[in-house]
PyMOL commands that place a pseudoatom at each C-alpha (Angstrom):
pseudoatom trace, name=CA, resn=MET, resi=1, chain=A, elem=C, hetatm=0, pos=[-43.763, -27.065, 48.047]
pseudoatom trace, name=CA, resn=LYS, resi=2, chain=A, elem=C, hetatm=0, pos=[-41.935, -30.398, 48.404]
pseudoatom trace, name=CA, resn=GLU, resi=3, chain=A, elem=C, hetatm=0, pos=[-41.656, -30.230, 52.167]
pseudoatom trace, name=CA, resn=GLU, resi=4, chain=A, elem=C, hetatm=0, pos=[-45.291, -29.194, 52.463]
pseudoatom trace, name=CA, resn=ALA, resi=5, chain=A, elem=C, hetatm=0, pos=[-46.362, -32.127, 50.264]
pseudoatom trace, name=CA, resn=VAL, resi=6, chain=A, elem=C, hetatm=0, pos=[-44.400, -34.607, 52.374]
pseudoatom trace, name=CA, resn=LYS, resi=7, chain=A, elem=C, hetatm=0, pos=[-45.884, -33.220, 55.571]
pseudoatom trace, name=CA, resn=ARG, resi=8, chain=A, elem=C, hetatm=0, pos=[-49.399, -33.552, 54.121]
pseudoatom trace, name=CA, resn=VAL, resi=9, chain=A, elem=C, hetatm=0, pos=[-48.851, -37.238, 53.367]
pseudoatom trace, name=CA, resn=MET, resi=10, chain=A, elem=C, hetatm=0, pos=[-47.298, -37.830, 56.765]
pseudoatom trace, name=CA, resn=SER, resi=11, chain=A, elem=C, hetatm=0, pos=[-50.446, -36.340, 58.295]
pseudoatom trace, name=CA, resn=GLY, resi=12, chain=A, elem=C, hetatm=0, pos=[-52.567, -39.003, 56.608]
pseudoatom trace, name=CA, resn=ILE, resi=13, chain=A, elem=C, hetatm=0, pos=[-53.445, -37.766, 53.112]
pseudoatom trace, name=CA, resn=PRO, resi=14, chain=A, elem=C, hetatm=0, pos=[-52.771, -40.473, 50.488]
pseudoatom trace, name=CA, resn=ALA, resi=15, chain=A, elem=C, hetatm=0, pos=[-49.578, -39.938, 48.472]
pseudoatom trace, name=CA, resn=SER, resi=16, chain=A, elem=C, hetatm=0, pos=[-51.419, -40.555, 45.215]
pseudoatom trace, name=CA, resn=GLN, resi=17, chain=A, elem=C, hetatm=0, pos=[-53.870, -37.755, 46.023]
pseudoatom trace, name=CA, resn=VAL, resi=18, chain=A, elem=C, hetatm=0, pos=[-51.112, -35.250, 46.858]
pseudoatom trace, name=CA, resn=ALA, resi=19, chain=A, elem=C, hetatm=0, pos=[-49.169, -36.227, 43.731]
pseudoatom trace, name=CA, resn=ARG, resi=20, chain=A, elem=C, hetatm=0, pos=[-52.273, -35.790, 41.602]
pseudoatom trace, name=CA, resn=GLU, resi=21, chain=A, elem=C, hetatm=0, pos=[-53.011, -32.377, 43.140]
pseudoatom trace, name=CA, resn=LEU, resi=22, chain=A, elem=C, hetatm=0, pos=[-49.451, -31.213, 42.444]
pseudoatom trace, name=CA, resn=ASP, resi=23, chain=A, elem=C, hetatm=0, pos=[-49.435, -32.818, 39.007]
pseudoatom trace, name=CA, resn=ILE, resi=24, chain=A, elem=C, hetatm=0, pos=[-46.314, -34.838, 39.730]
pseudoatom trace, name=CA, resn=ASN, resi=25, chain=A, elem=C, hetatm=0, pos=[-45.434, -38.489, 39.397]
pseudoatom trace, name=CA, resn=VAL, resi=26, chain=A, elem=C, hetatm=0, pos=[-46.067, -40.353, 42.639]
pseudoatom trace, name=CA, resn=ASN, resi=27, chain=A, elem=C, hetatm=0, pos=[-42.553, -41.852, 42.379]
pseudoatom trace, name=CA, resn=SER, resi=28, chain=A, elem=C, hetatm=0, pos=[-41.103, -38.332, 42.498]
pseudoatom trace, name=CA, resn=PHE, resi=29, chain=A, elem=C, hetatm=0, pos=[-43.037, -37.771, 45.656]
pseudoatom trace, name=CA, resn=TYR, resi=30, chain=A, elem=C, hetatm=0, pos=[-41.570, -40.895, 47.267]
pseudoatom trace, name=CA, resn=THR, resi=31, chain=A, elem=C, hetatm=0, pos=[-38.088, -39.601, 46.427]
pseudoatom trace, name=CA, resn=TRP, resi=32, chain=A, elem=C, hetatm=0, pos=[-38.987, -36.342, 48.194]
pseudoatom trace, name=CA, resn=LYS, resi=33, chain=A, elem=C, hetatm=0, pos=[-40.235, -38.268, 51.198]
pseudoatom trace, name=CA, resn=GLN, resi=34, chain=A, elem=C, hetatm=0, pos=[-37.035, -40.312, 51.359]
pseudoatom trace, name=CA, resn=ARG, resi=35, chain=A, elem=C, hetatm=0, pos=[-34.916, -37.132, 51.313]
pseudoatom trace, name=CA, resn=TYR, resi=36, chain=A, elem=C, hetatm=0, pos=[-37.104, -35.562, 53.978]
pseudoatom trace, name=CA, resn=MET, resi=37, chain=A, elem=C, hetatm=0, pos=[-36.792, -38.600, 56.236]
pseudoatom trace, name=CA, resn=LYS, resi=38, chain=A, elem=C, hetatm=0, pos=[-32.998, -38.687, 55.805]
pseudoatom trace, name=CA, resn=HIS, resi=39, chain=A, elem=C, hetatm=0, pos=[-32.412, -34.941, 56.366]
pseudoatom trace, name=CA, resn=PRO, resi=40, chain=A, elem=C, hetatm=0, pos=[-35.516, -33.429, 58.003]
pseudoatom trace, name=CA, resn=GLU, resi=41, chain=A, elem=C, hetatm=0, pos=[-33.681, -30.234, 58.961]
pseudoatom trace, name=CA, resn=GLN, resi=42, chain=A, elem=C, hetatm=0, pos=[-32.620, -29.471, 55.356]
pseudoatom trace, name=CA, resn=PRO, resi=43, chain=A, elem=C, hetatm=0, pos=[-34.171, -32.033, 52.993]
pseudoatom trace, name=CA, resn=PHE, resi=44, chain=A, elem=C, hetatm=0, pos=[-34.110, -30.168, 49.691]
pseudoatom trace, name=CA, resn=VAL, resi=45, chain=A, elem=C, hetatm=0, pos=[-30.772, -28.480, 49.168]
pseudoatom trace, name=CA, resn=GLY, resi=46, chain=A, elem=C, hetatm=0, pos=[-29.939, -27.161, 45.751]
pseudoatom trace, name=CA, resn=SER, resi=47, chain=A, elem=C, hetatm=0, pos=[-28.227, -24.439, 43.760]
pseudoatom trace, name=CA, resn=GLY, resi=48, chain=A, elem=C, hetatm=0, pos=[-24.803, -25.992, 44.313]
pseudoatom trace, name=CA, resn=LYS, resi=49, chain=A, elem=C, hetatm=0, pos=[-25.304, -26.415, 48.054]
pseudoatom trace, name=CA, resn=LEU, resi=50, chain=A, elem=C, hetatm=0, pos=[-24.684, -29.741, 49.751]
pseudoatom trace, name=CA, resn=HIS, resi=51, chain=A, elem=C, hetatm=0, pos=[-25.602, -31.293, 53.058]
pseudoatom trace, name=CA, resn=LYS, resi=52, chain=A, elem=C, hetatm=0, pos=[-22.911, -30.791, 55.673]
pseudoatom trace, name=CA, resn=GLU, resi=53, chain=A, elem=C, hetatm=0, pos=[-21.709, -34.410, 55.437]
pseudoatom trace, name=CA, resn=ASP, resi=54, chain=A, elem=C, hetatm=0, pos=[-21.612, -34.343, 51.637]
pseudoatom trace, name=CA, resn=GLU, resi=55, chain=A, elem=C, hetatm=0, pos=[-19.656, -31.071, 51.635]
pseudoatom trace, name=CA, resn=GLU, resi=56, chain=A, elem=C, hetatm=0, pos=[-17.152, -32.556, 54.073]
pseudoatom trace, name=CA, resn=LYS, resi=57, chain=A, elem=C, hetatm=0, pos=[-16.725, -35.636, 51.859]
pseudoatom trace, name=CA, resn=ARG, resi=58, chain=A, elem=C, hetatm=0, pos=[-16.167, -33.414, 48.826]
pseudoatom trace, name=CA, resn=GLN, resi=59, chain=A, elem=C, hetatm=0, pos=[-13.489, -31.438, 50.658]
pseudoatom trace, name=CA, resn=LEU, resi=60, chain=A, elem=C, hetatm=0, pos=[-11.772, -34.605, 51.855]
pseudoatom trace, name=CA, resn=ARG, resi=61, chain=A, elem=C, hetatm=0, pos=[-11.727, -36.053, 48.329]
pseudoatom trace, name=CA, resn=GLN, resi=62, chain=A, elem=C, hetatm=0, pos=[-10.147, -32.844, 47.049]
pseudoatom trace, name=CA, resn=ARG, resi=63, chain=A, elem=C, hetatm=0, pos=[-7.515, -32.990, 49.783]
pseudoatom trace, name=CA, resn=ILE, resi=64, chain=A, elem=C, hetatm=0, pos=[-6.728, -36.627, 48.955]
pseudoatom trace, name=CA, resn=LYS, resi=65, chain=A, elem=C, hetatm=0, pos=[-6.221, -35.744, 45.275]
pseudoatom trace, name=CA, resn=GLU, resi=66, chain=A, elem=C, hetatm=0, pos=[-3.948, -32.854, 46.258]
pseudoatom trace, name=CA, resn=LEU, resi=67, chain=A, elem=C, hetatm=0, pos=[-1.872, -35.092, 48.534]
pseudoatom trace, name=CA, resn=GLU, resi=68, chain=A, elem=C, hetatm=0, pos=[-1.617, -37.766, 45.837]
pseudoatom trace, name=CA, resn=ARG, resi=69, chain=A, elem=C, hetatm=0, pos=[-0.283, -35.167, 43.368]
pseudoatom trace, name=CA, resn=GLU, resi=70, chain=A, elem=C, hetatm=0, pos=[2.239, -33.942, 45.929]
pseudoatom trace, name=CA, resn=ASN, resi=71, chain=A, elem=C, hetatm=0, pos=[3.312, -37.506, 46.685]
pseudoatom trace, name=CA, resn=GLU, resi=72, chain=A, elem=C, hetatm=0, pos=[3.807, -38.234, 42.979]
pseudoatom trace, name=CA, resn=PHE, resi=73, chain=A, elem=C, hetatm=0, pos=[5.919, -35.091, 42.597]
pseudoatom trace, name=CA, resn=LEU, resi=74, chain=A, elem=C, hetatm=0, pos=[8.095, -36.075, 45.570]
pseudoatom trace, name=CA, resn=LYS, resi=75, chain=A, elem=C, hetatm=0, pos=[8.638, -39.556, 44.133]
pseudoatom trace, name=CA, resn=LYS, resi=76, chain=A, elem=C, hetatm=0, pos=[9.802, -38.071, 40.839]
pseudoatom trace, name=CA, resn=ALA, resi=77, chain=A, elem=C, hetatm=0, pos=[12.028, -35.543, 42.586]
pseudoatom trace, name=CA, resn=SER, resi=78, chain=A, elem=C, hetatm=0, pos=[13.663, -38.178, 44.767]
pseudoatom trace, name=CA, resn=ALA, resi=79, chain=A, elem=C, hetatm=0, pos=[14.299, -40.378, 41.707]
pseudoatom trace, name=CA, resn=PHE, resi=80, chain=A, elem=C, hetatm=0, pos=[15.869, -37.409, 39.892]
pseudoatom trace, name=CA, resn=PHE, resi=81, chain=A, elem=C, hetatm=0, pos=[18.173, -36.577, 42.803]
pseudoatom trace, name=CA, resn=ALA, resi=82, chain=A, elem=C, hetatm=0, pos=[19.067, -40.238, 43.349]
pseudoatom trace, name=CA, resn=LYS, resi=83, chain=A, elem=C, hetatm=0, pos=[20.300, -40.427, 39.735]
pseudoatom trace, name=CA, resn=SER, resi=84, chain=A, elem=C, hetatm=0, pos=[22.462, -37.340, 40.168]
pseudoatom trace, name=CA, resn=LEU, resi=85, chain=A, elem=C, hetatm=0, pos=[24.137, -38.815, 43.262]
pseudoatom trace, name=CA, resn=LYS, resi=86, chain=A, elem=C, hetatm=0, pos=[25.401, -41.889, 41.352]
for i in range(1, 86): cmd.bond("trace and resi %d" % i, "trace and resi %d" % (i + 1))
show_as sticks, trace
zoom trace
């Protein structure tokens, strides 16, 4: 429905008319259009799915958090062993 609405407006039908026909706020339509223009191959992902770039960012953030936890553990361990050597 969203993709079809965007394509109708891009073909020349006024956005206000399409929004009225679908009984949606015209601002919602412009959000749809923006998403379509940014990711025309998969503009309306949902149900927990992300665009490829967004999924990669999410995975990288998780990896950074994991590495930060490991780094913190190693700092504590090295401090513990340094005390026992004195």
